[in-house]
C-alpha positions as CSV (number, residue, x, y, z in Angstrom):
1,M,6.4,2.9,-4.4
2,G,5.7,2.7,-8.8
3,P,3.2,3.9,-10.9
4,V,1.7,-0.3,-10.7
5,G,1.5,0.3,-7.0
6,Q,-0.8,3.4,-7.9
7,A,-2.2,2.0,-10.2
8,V,-3.8,-0.7,-8.9
9,A,-4.2,1.1,-5.2
10,E,-6.3,3.3,-7.5
11,H,-8.2,0.6,-9.5
12,L,-9.2,-1.1,-5.8
13,Q,-10.4,2.3,-4.6
14,Q,-12.9,2.8,-7.3
15,G,-16.3,3.0,-6.7
16,D,-19.0,3.6,-3.6
17,Q,-18.7,-1.1,-2.8
18,S,-15.7,-1.4,-3.1
19,A,-14.5,-4.6,-0.8
20,Y,-10.9,-2.5,0.3
21,H,-9.7,-0.1,1.1
22,V,-5.9,0.5,1.0
23,L,-4.2,1.1,3.6
24,G,-0.7,2.5,2.6
25,F,2.2,1.3,0.8
26,I,5.6,-0.3,2.0
27,D,8.2,0.3,0.0
28,A,11.4,-1.3,-1.3
29,G,12.8,1.4,-0.1
30,D,14.1,4.0,-2.4
31,G,11.1,5.8,-2.6
32,P,9.9,8.6,-1.3
33,A,8.5,9.3,2.4
34,A,4.9,10.0,1.2
35,G,2.5,7.7,-0.7
36,P,0.6,8.7,-4.4
37,G,-2.8,10.8,-3.0
38,S,-3.8,9.9,0.2
39,W,-2.3,6.8,1.0
40,P,1.3,7.3,3.4
41,V,4.5,4.9,3.1
42,L,3.9,2.6,5.8
43,G,7.2,1.0,6.2
44,T,9.6,-0.2,4.2
45,L,10.2,-4.5,2.8
46,D,12.8,-5.5,5.4
47,R,9.7,-4.0,8.5
48,A,6.3,-5.6,6.1
49,A,6.0,-8.1,8.7
50,P,5.5,-6.4,12.3
51,I,3.6,-3.7,9.7
52,V,1.0,-6.7,8.4
53,R,0.6,-7.4,12.4
54,A,0.3,-4.5,13.5
55,W,-1.8,-2.5,11.1
56,K,-4.0,-6.4,11.2
57,V,-3.2,-6.8,7.6
58,D,-6.0,-9.5,5.3
59,E,-4.6,-9.0,2.1
60,L,-1.3,-7.1,1.4
61,I,-1.5,-6.8,-3.5
62,I,2.5,-7.2,-4.2
63,T,3.4,-5.4,-7.4
64,L,6.5,-5.4,-8.8
C-alpha cells in the first residue's frame, strides 16, 4: 500500500471520537505483507469482495 492510503488511514483514526475504525488494507498485490503502523494487509485487490463480506465492511475507501 502506498503513502496516500497510509495518510488516509491515519487521518480517519485521529481523535478519540473518530467515526471510523480502520480494519486494514487491501493491496494491489505488489506491496509488503504487513500494513503500515498497526494495520494488517487483509488481502489483495482480486479478493476484495470476499474480504469485504467476511469482515462485514460498511465502507471501503479506495486510494490511488
